[in-house]
C-alpha positions in Angstrom: 120.5 41.9 61.3 117.7 44.1 62.6 116.1 46.9 60.6 115.1 50.2 62.2 112.6 52.6 60.8 111.7 56.1 62.0 108.1 57.5 61.5 107.4 61.2 61.6 104.2 63.3 61.7 104.6 67.0 61.7 103.5 70.5 60.5 99.7 70.2 61.1 99.0 69.4 64.7 100.2 66.9 67.3 103.7 66.2 65.8 105.2 62.9 66.9 108.0 60.4 66.2 108.0 56.6 66.4 110.6 53.9 65.9 110.1 50.3 65.1 112.7 47.5 64.9 111.6 45.0 62.3 108.0 44.3 63.5 108.4 45.5 67.1 107.3 48.9 68.3 110.2 50.3 70.3 109.2 53.9 71.2 106.8 56.7 70.3 106.2 60.1 71.7 104.4 63.5 71.0 106.6 66.5 70.5 104.3 68.6 72.8 105.4 66.5 75.9 109.0 67.8 75.5 108.3 71.4 74.4 105.3 71.9 76.8 103.3 73.5 73.9 100.0 71.7 73.6 99.3 70.2 70.2 102.8 71.3 69.0 103.0 71.1 65.2 106.7 71.8 64.8 109.3 69.3 63.6 109.5 66.7 66.3 113.2 67.0 67.0 112.9 66.2 70.7 110.7 63.2 70.1 113.1 61.9 67.5 116.1 62.4 69.8 114.1 60.4 72.4 113.1 57.5 70.2 116.6 57.1 68.8 118.0 57.0 72.3 115.3 54.5 73.5 116.2 52.2 70.5 119.9 52.5 71.3 120.9 53.5 67.8 122.3 56.5 65.8 120.6 58.2 62.9 122.8 56.4 60.4 121.6 53.0 61.7 118.1 53.7 60.3 117.1 51.9 57.1 114.5 54.5 56.3 112.6 57.5 57.5 108.8 57.7 56.7 106.8 60.9 56.7 103.1 60.3 57.4 101.6 61.9 54.3 102.2 63.0 50.7 102.9 66.8 50.5 102.6 67.0 46.7 99.0 65.6 46.7 98.1 67.9 49.6 99.4 70.8 47.6 97.3 69.7 44.6 94.2 69.6 46.7 94.9 73.1 48.0 95.3 74.5 44.4 92.2 72.7 43.1 90.1 73.8 46.1 91.1 77.5 45.7 90.4 77.2 42.0 87.0 75.6 42.6 85.8 78.3 45.1 87.4 81.3 43.4 87.2 84.2 43.8 86.4 83.3 47.4 89.5 82.7 49.6 91.8 85.0 47.6 93.3 86.6 50.7 93.9 83.2 52.3 95.3 81.9 49.0 97.8 84.7 48.8 99.0 84.0 52.3 99.1 80.2 52.2 100.5 79.4 48.8 103.8 81.3 49.1 104.5 79.3 52.3 103.8 76.0 50.4 106.0 77.0 47.5 108.8 78.2 49.7 108.8 75.4 52.3 106.2 72.6 52.4 106.3 71.8 48.6 109.9 70.8 49.1 109.2 68.7 52.1 112.0 66.2 51.4 114.6 68.9 51.5 113.0 70.5 54.5 113.0 67.1 56.4 116.6 66.4 55.3 117.7 69.8 56.7 116.1 69.1 60.0 117.4 65.5 60.2 121.0 66.7 59.6 120.9 67.6 63.3 121.0 63.8 64.0 123.4 62.7 61.3 124.6 63.4 57.8 124.1 59.9 56.4 121.8 59.7 53.4 118.8 57.7 54.8 115.9 57.1 52.3 112.7 59.2 53.1 109.3 57.6 52.2 105.9 59.3 51.8 102.9 57.1 52.2 99.4 58.7 52.0 97.9 60.1 55.2 95.1 57.7 55.5 97.3 54.7 54.7 99.4 55.8 57.7 96.3 55.8 59.8 95.2 52.5 58.5 98.6 51.0 59.1 98.6 52.3 62.7 95.2 50.6 63.2 95.7 47.3 61.6 99.4 46.2 62.0 99.5 46.5 65.9 96.0 45.0 66.3 95.3 41.5 67.6 93.5 40.4 64.4 94.9 38.4 61.6 92.5 40.1 59.2 90.1 43.0 59.7 88.0 45.7 58.1 89.7 49.1 58.5 87.9 52.4 59.0 89.8 55.7 59.2 87.9 58.9 59.7 89.4 62.4 60.3 89.3 66.0 59.0 91.4 65.6 55.9 94.7 64.1 54.7 95.6 64.8 51.1 92.2 64.3 49.5 90.7 61.5 51.6 88.6 62.4 54.7 87.5 58.8 55.4 88.5 55.4 54.0 87.3 51.9 54.3 90.0 49.2 53.8 90.8 45.6 54.5 93.8 44.2 56.1 95.1 40.6 55.9 98.6 39.4 56.6 100.9 42.3 55.7 98.6 43.8 53.0 96.2 46.7 53.4 93.8 47.3 50.5 91.8 50.6 50.4 88.4 49.8 49.1 86.5 53.1 49.3 87.3 56.8 50.0 85.4 59.9 50.8 87.1 63.1 49.6 87.5 66.7 50.7 85.6 68.9 51.3 83.0 66.3 52.4 84.4 65.4 55.8 82.9 64.0 59.0 85.8 65.3 61.0 85.5 68.8 59.7 81.7 68.7 60.2 82.2 67.9 63.9 84.9 70.5 64.1 82.6 73.1 62.7 80.2 72.5 65.6 83.1 72.4 68.0 83.9 76.0 66.9 80.2 77.1 66.9 79.7 75.9 70.5 82.7 77.9 71.6 85.5 75.3 71.8 88.8 75.3 70.0 89.1 73.3 66.7 91.5 70.4 66.7 91.5 70.2 70.5 88.0 70.9 71.8 86.2 68.1 70.0 86.2 65.9 73.1 84.6 68.8 75.0 81.8 68.8 72.5 81.4 65.1 73.0 81.3 65.5 76.8 78.8 68.3 76.5 76.4 66.3 74.3 74.7 64.3 77.2 73.6 67.6 78.7 71.4 68.1 75.7 67.8 67.2 76.2 66.9 64.2 73.9 63.2 64.9 74.4 63.5 68.6 73.5 61.8 69.8 70.3 64.8 72.1 69.9 67.2 69.1 69.8 65.0 67.4 67.2 64.8 70.6 65.2 68.6 71.0 65.3 69.1 67.4 64.1 66.6 68.0 61.2 68.4 71.2 60.2 71.8 69.4 60.1 70.5 66.4 58.1 68.3 68.5 55.7 70.3 71.7 55.2 74.0 71.0 56.1 74.6 67.5 55.0 73.2 64.7 52.8 73.9 61.3 54.5 73.9 58.4 52.0 73.1 54.8 53.0 76.7 53.8 52.7 77.8 56.4 55.3 79.3 58.8 52.7 78.2 62.5 53.1 77.9 65.6 51.0 78.3 68.9 52.8 76.4 71.9 51.7 79.4 74.1 51.3 77.4 77.4 51.3 77.3 77.0 55.1 81.0 76.2 55.6 84.1 78.5 55.2 86.9 76.0 56.0 87.7 75.3 52.3 88.9 78.8 51.6 88.9 80.8 54.9 90.2 80.8 58.4 86.8 80.2 60.0 84.9 76.9 60.0 81.4 78.2 59.4 79.5 80.9 57.5 78.2 82.5 60.7 75.4 84.6 59.3 73.8 81.7 57.6 74.2 79.5 60.7 72.5 82.1 62.8 69.6 82.2 60.4 69.4 78.4 60.3 69.8 77.6 64.1 68.5 80.8 65.6 71.6 81.2 67.9 74.9 82.9 67.4 78.3 81.2 67.8 79.0 80.9 71.5 81.9 83.1 72.8 84.6 80.9 74.3 84.5 80.9 78.1 81.0 82.3 78.2 78.1 80.5 80.0 77.0 77.3 78.3 73.2 77.6 77.9 70.7 74.8 77.0 70.6 75.6 73.2 74.3 74.8 72.9 73.9 71.6 74.9 71.1 70.6 72.6 73.2 71.5 69.5 76.1 69.3 70.9 73.7 66.4 71.3 72.2 66.8 67.8 75.6 66.7 66.1 76.8 63.8 68.3 73.7 61.8 67.3 74.3 62.6 63.6 77.9 61.7 63.9 77.0 58.3 65.5 74.6 57.7 62.6 77.3 58.3 60.0 79.9 56.2 61.8 77.4 53.3 62.1 76.6 53.5 58.4 80.3 53.5 57.5 80.9 50.5 59.7 78.0 48.7 58.0 79.6 49.4 54.6 82.9 48.2 55.9 81.3 45.0 57.0 79.6 44.6 53.6 82.8 45.3 51.6 85.1 43.1 53.6 82.8 40.5 55.2 85.2 40.5 58.2 84.2 39.8 61.8 86.7 42.3 63.1 87.1 46.1 62.8 90.1 48.4 63.4 89.8 52.2 63.5 92.1 55.3 63.5 91.9 59.0 62.6 90.7 61.7 64.9 87.0 60.7 64.8 88.0 57.3 66.1 88.6 59.1 69.4 84.8 59.7 69.7 84.4 57.1 72.4 80.6 57.6 72.6 80.2 56.6 68.9 82.7 53.7 69.5 80.6 52.4 72.4 77.4 52.5 70.3 79.2 50.7 67.5 80.4 47.9 69.8 76.9 47.5 71.2 75.4 46.8 67.8 77.3 43.5 67.7 78.0 44.2 64.0 81.6 42.9 64.6 82.8 40.3 67.0 85.4 42.7 68.2 86.7 46.2 67.6 90.3 47.5 68.1 91.1 51.2 68.0 94.6 52.7 67.8 95.1 54.5 71.2 97.0 57.3 69.3 94.2 57.6 66.7 94.9 61.2 65.8 97.7 62.6 63.6 100.4 61.7 66.2 99.5 58.0 65.5 100.4 58.6 61.9 104.0 58.5 62.8 103.7 55.0 64.1 101.7 53.9 61.0 104.3 55.4 58.8 107.1 53.5 60.5 105.3 50.2 60.3 104.6 50.7 56.6 108.4 50.6 56.1 108.6 47.0 57.4 105.3 45.6 56.1 104.9 47.4 52.8 108.3 48.7 51.7 110.2 45.6 52.8 107.2 43.3 52.3 107.8 41.4 55.5 105.3 38.9 57.0 103.2 40.0 59.9 103.2 38.3 63.3 100.0 38.8 65.2 100.3 39.4 69.0 96.8 38.4 70.0 97.2 39.1 73.7 96.3 41.9 73.9 98.1 43.6 70.9 101.5 44.9 69.8 101.2 48.4 71.5 102.8 47.4 74.9 99.9 49.1 76.6 100.8 52.3 74.7 103.5 52.9 77.3 106.1 53.9 74.6 107.4 57.2 76.0 110.3 58.2 78.2 110.9 56.6 81.6 113.0 58.3 84.4 114.8 56.3 87.0 114.9 56.9 90.8 118.1 58.9 90.6 116.6 61.3 88.1 113.5 61.7 90.2 115.8 62.3 93.3 117.7 65.0 91.5 114.4 66.8 90.8 113.3 66.6 94.4 116.7 67.7 95.6 116.7 70.7 93.2 113.5 72.0 94.8 114.3 71.0 98.3 111.1 68.9 98.4 110.2 66.8 101.4 109.5 63.2 100.6 109.3 59.6 101.9 111.0 56.9 99.9 109.7 53.3 100.0 112.0 50.4 99.2 108.9 48.1 99.4 106.5 49.1 96.6 103.7 47.1 98.3 103.9 49.3 101.4 103.8 52.4 99.2 100.7 51.1 97.5 98.9 50.6 100.8 99.6 54.2 101.8 98.5 55.6 98.5 95.3 53.5 98.5 94.5 54.8 102.0 95.1 58.4 100.8 92.6 57.9 98.0 90.2 56.3 100.4 90.2 59.3 102.7 89.5 61.7 99.8 92.9 62.8 98.7 93.7 63.6 95.0 96.9 61.8 93.9 99.4 62.6 91.2 100.6 59.1 90.0 103.8 59.1 88.0 105.3 55.7 87.0 107.3 54.0 84.3 107.1 55.0 80.6 104.9 57.8 79.4 101.8 57.1 77.4 101.6 57.5 73.6 98.3 59.0 72.6 96.0 61.6 74.3 94.9 59.4 77.2 96.6 58.9 80.5 96.5 55.1 81.2 98.0 54.9 84.6 101.6 56.2 84.3 101.0 59.9 84.0 97.6 60.1 85.8 95.8 62.0 88.5 93.7 59.7 90.6 90.8 60.0 93.0 88.0 58.0 94.7 85.2 57.2 92.3 82.7 56.8 95.2 83.2 60.4 96.3 80.3 62.6 95.1 82.5 65.8 95.4 85.5 64.3 93.5 84.4 65.4 90.0 83.9 69.0 91.0 87.1 69.1 93.0 89.3 67.6 90.3 87.8 69.8 87.5 87.9 73.1 89.3 90.7 72.9 91.8 93.1 70.4 90.1 92.6 70.6 86.3 91.3 74.2 86.2 88.8 73.3 83.5 85.1 73.4 82.8 83.1 71.8 85.6 80.9 69.8 83.2 83.8 67.7 81.9 83.4 64.0 82.9 86.2 61.8 84.3 87.0 58.2 83.3 87.1 55.2 85.6 90.0 52.7 85.7 88.7 49.3 86.6 90.5 46.1 87.3 90.1 44.1 84.0 88.6 41.1 86.0 86.0 43.4 87.6 84.6 45.2 84.5 81.2 43.3 84.6 80.6 44.3 88.2 80.4 48.0 87.3 79.7 48.4 83.6 77.6 46.8 80.8 80.8 45.5 79.2 82.0 42.0 78.5 85.6 42.6 77.4 88.7 44.7 78.2 88.9 48.4 77.2 92.5 49.2 77.9 92.8 52.5 76.0 89.8 54.5 77.4 88.1 54.5 73.9 84.7 53.1 74.7 81.8 54.8 76.5 79.6 52.2 78.1 76.6 52.3 80.4 77.1 51.9 84.2 75.4 48.8 85.6 71.7 49.4 86.2 71.9 48.1 89.8 74.4 50.7 90.7 72.3 53.7 89.5 70.3 56.0 91.7 66.8 57.2 90.8 66.3 60.5 89.0 64.2 63.4 90.2 61.3 64.6 88.2 62.2 67.0 85.4 65.9 65.9 85.4 66.4 66.8 81.8 65.0 70.3 82.3 67.3 71.1 85.3 70.2 73.5 84.8 73.6 72.1 83.8 75.3 72.1 87.2 72.1 70.9 89.0 72.2 67.8 86.9 76.0 67.5 87.1 76.1 67.3 90.9 73.1 65.1 91.3 74.0 61.7 92.8 73.6 59.2 89.9 75.3 56.0 91.1 77.5 54.5 93.8 80.5 55.6 91.7 79.3 59.2 91.0 82.7 60.7 90.1 82.9 58.6 87.0 79.2 58.3 86.0 78.3 60.9 83.4 74.9 62.5 83.4 73.5 60.0 80.9 74.7 57.1 83.2 77.7 56.2 81.0 81.4 56.1 81.6 84.5 56.1 79.4 86.1 52.9 80.6 89.8 52.0 81.0 90.5 48.5 82.2 93.9 47.7 83.7 95.6 44.3 83.2 97.9 42.8 85.8 100.6 41.9 83.1 100.4 45.2 81.1 100.7 47.6 84.0 101.4 45.6 87.2 102.1 48.7 89.4 98.8 50.4 88.6 97.0 47.1 88.9 98.5 46.6 92.4 97.3 50.1 93.5 93.7 49.5 92.4 93.7 46.0 93.8 94.9 47.3 97.2 92.2 50.0 97.0 89.7 47.2 96.4 91.1 45.3 99.4 90.6 48.4 101.6 87.2 49.5 100.3 85.6 46.7 98.3 85.7 48.8 95.1 88.0 47.8 92.2 87.6 51.1 90.4 89.0 54.6 90.8 89.0 58.0 88.9 91.8 58.5 86.4 92.5 61.6 84.4 95.6 62.9 82.7 98.4 64.4 84.7 98.2 68.0 83.5 96.2 71.2 83.9 94.0 72.9 81.3 96.0 74.2 78.4 99.1 72.1 79.1 100.2 68.8 77.7 100.4 65.7 79.9 103.5 65.7 82.1 106.6 64.0 80.8 109.5 64.5 83.2 109.6 64.3 87.0 110.1 68.1 87.0 106.9 68.6 84.9 105.0 66.4 87.4 106.4 68.2 90.5 105.6 71.7 89.1 102.0 70.6 88.2 101.6 69.2 91.7 102.8 72.4 93.4 100.6 74.7 91.3 97.4 72.8 91.9 95.4 71.5 94.9 96.6 67.9 94.5 97.2 66.4 98.0 99.7 63.6 97.2 102.4 63.1 94.6 103.9 59.7 93.9 107.0 59.7 91.7 108.1 56.1 91.3 108.7 55.0 94.9 108.8 58.6 96.3 105.8 59.7 98.2 105.1 63.5 98.8 102.4 65.2 100.7 101.5 68.8 99.7 101.0 69.9 103.3 104.6 69.0 104.1 106.0 71.3 101.4 105.4 74.3 103.7 108.7 75.9 103.2 108.3 75.8 99.4 104.8 77.2 99.4 105.9 80.1 101.5 108.9 81.0 99.4 108.3 84.2 97.3 110.4 83.1 94.4 108.6 79.8 94.2 105.2 81.6 94.2 106.4 83.9 91.4 107.8 81.0 89.3 104.8 78.7 89.6 102.1 81.3 90.1 100.9 79.9 93.4 98.2 81.8 95.2 
């Protein structure tokens, strides 16, 4: 008889639920996709309802529920931290601790009360440590029989980074770095100081870093300040933060601003203000320091485990630039990173702990490519549900019985410069769109990055876009010799595809550099001639593969632009209605929902309707 286990992450950011049946991952989803609140931290009731439905079971059929961390230990850390820094943080202490005493300290009761909505049966609730959940999410679905495990994030209970070793069904934690000394919180402090939002803007900081001038004396000075004043980096990759410069331990702000102004000579950037060169140089400096730390931690993991393979999870594992540098060292034969590396992925790790640790079951390794099913673990909507949405809004569409004919038309649309909303199959688990909830464009078009950033995504113009390349064509475009299915590696574009740089390129203004033609695939070539690659496999995602392959047949290029199907400030679309609304409120040209093909210019009646304009804020 099969055993079902529910994993939950909640109450910090990116709440999620996942369900496994024995050793098989059945479903997983972020709560934000249902509530439409980006980084929703609330109890993931909608996600739980979905994963139970996808598994075809009732709540009472579960053998256990597993929450992704230990609240008692986290509470202990809070008390000890406030005690250590007293009298600093008294106001924050007086507001935070009553909430813990009233609610979070009694997490088991709190969870049971929420779970009663799904059934009154008494299902055991388990509480593994936060970083064990991350480690489980990285190792158990990986394609390796044994591997070193590296987890790096802001903070769990006490641990901020761990080095472990996985073999069979056993995970052994060999080394930990403890709060407040945190690589994730260090990076978040610079995210805040450069004017981006903590816990969501870190990837913007990473994207801004290449605009920093590596030859600038200011960049070098910033890096020296970081390594001499803010942190002490040890040879094993552990760090000590100089806490007189940080406020996150006891306050609501990341940094002690007056001291940072004195150190760096620049104030914190106001969000949405112009990004000047000093902030670009600061972004580059902290990115370089982060890469140094990650490489040292990986070296220590190698030394402690003597493994040829590495798996990674935790929010810092989403730093795809650092990942690419790590892969390039050749330190490990291969690296596998959990596509839902952040806290949402903790739900999956927690569920898998039930089978492998609590039940002590043997692990079967799916070596091709892994056990994640391409990370397509979210909801799928059939053609009748899509039709109901289109009928609701009186949309004009063309339906294709023959998918191959649809693909030819879509590829031709991309070839002529159209931006396409591509909505297929099951929604992705994790922060990256991997070809089922994607916005697509022509990577050869030098205007595509600007168009997609400003007119479609409504976000900062400097933000780079990722390429999706046919797995069999990776070497033709990138300095990469293996698949990269989850868009978690930044790799250089092939030298022969690059264009020459003008004199003084690094001294040019941001947008002058941004819109300079850098390669024959300019829409996906970042200003440092790199790209965050997603490769697509014919077996893992046959529909998406067919589209790109048809585009290659028509153009000779087996690569296109892929970005998540959403606009700035909103989660990735989940339902057909989410997708249609997003399509109508942006300047996307084409929407493909399953086998339904819609052109924006044909939605004339809708666009002219006053009520529609008011509801969806159309210009």
